[in-house]
C-alpha positions as CSV (number, residue, x, y, z in Angstrom):
1,M,-68.1,2.6,-62.3
2,I,-64.9,4.6,-62.2
3,I,-65.3,7.6,-59.8
4,C,-61.8,9.0,-60.1
5,Q,-60.1,8.5,-63.5
6,C,-56.8,9.9,-62.2
7,A,-56.4,7.3,-59.4
8,G,-58.5,4.6,-61.0
9,V,-60.9,4.4,-58.0
10,T,-64.3,2.8,-58.4
11,D,-67.6,3.4,-56.6
12,T,-67.3,-0.2,-55.2
13,T,-64.0,0.7,-53.5
14,I,-65.4,3.9,-52.1
15,R,-68.6,2.3,-50.9
16,R,-66.6,-0.5,-49.1
17,L,-64.4,2.1,-47.3
18,I,-67.5,4.0,-46.3
19,E,-69.1,0.8,-44.9
20,E,-65.8,0.1,-43.1
21,G,-66.0,3.5,-41.3
22,A,-64.4,6.1,-43.6
23,G,-66.7,9.0,-43.0
24,T,-65.0,12.1,-44.4
25,L,-63.8,13.2,-47.8
26,S,-60.3,13.6,-46.5
27,Q,-60.3,10.0,-45.3
28,I,-61.4,8.7,-48.7
29,I,-58.8,10.9,-50.4
30,R,-56.0,9.6,-48.1
31,L,-57.1,6.0,-48.4
32,T,-57.6,5.9,-52.2
33,G,-55.9,8.9,-53.8
34,A,-59.2,9.8,-55.4
35,G,-59.7,13.6,-55.5
36,R,-56.0,14.3,-54.9
37,C,-55.1,15.4,-58.4
38,C,-57.6,17.4,-60.3
39,A,-60.5,17.0,-57.8
40,P,-63.7,16.9,-60.0
41,C,-64.6,13.5,-58.4
42,R,-64.8,15.1,-54.9
43,S,-68.5,16.0,-55.4
44,E,-69.3,12.4,-56.3
45,I,-67.5,11.2,-53.2
46,R,-69.4,13.7,-51.1
47,T,-72.6,12.5,-52.6
48,M,-71.7,8.9,-51.7
49,L,-70.9,9.9,-48.1
50,Y,-74.2,11.8,-47.8
51,R,-76.2,8.9,-49.2
52,H,-74.6,6.6,-46.7
53,A,-75.4,9.0,-43.9
54,D,-79.0,9.2,-45.0
55,A,-79.5,5.5,-45.4
56,P,-82.0,3.8,-43.0
57,H,-79.3,1.6,-41.5
58,T,-77.5,4.7,-40.1
59,A,-80.6,6.4,-38.7
60,G,-79.9,7.7,-35.2
61,Q,-76.1,7.6,-35.7
62,A,-74.0,10.4,-37.1
63,T,-75.6,13.1,-39.1
64,H,-73.9,14.2,-42.3
65,P,-70.2,13.6,-42.8
66,T,-67.8,16.4,-42.7
67,T,-66.1,17.5,-45.9
68,D,-62.9,18.5,-44.2
69,V,-60.0,18.2,-46.7
70,S,-56.7,18.6,-44.8
């Protein structure tokens, strides 16, 4: 599924980056360009970050990701 129409970024790409350690919205934006232009996809990216943080395999690790956008 396309998450960012402007940059053509899919949910698969974002999930892969999150699994590889991208833990903030600003990291996803920097790595993919998603959310850089018109920004409506930022809320979906945040949701994906929160879901990953709440997943059982991350229990006991970091809490919720930051949403810092530098």
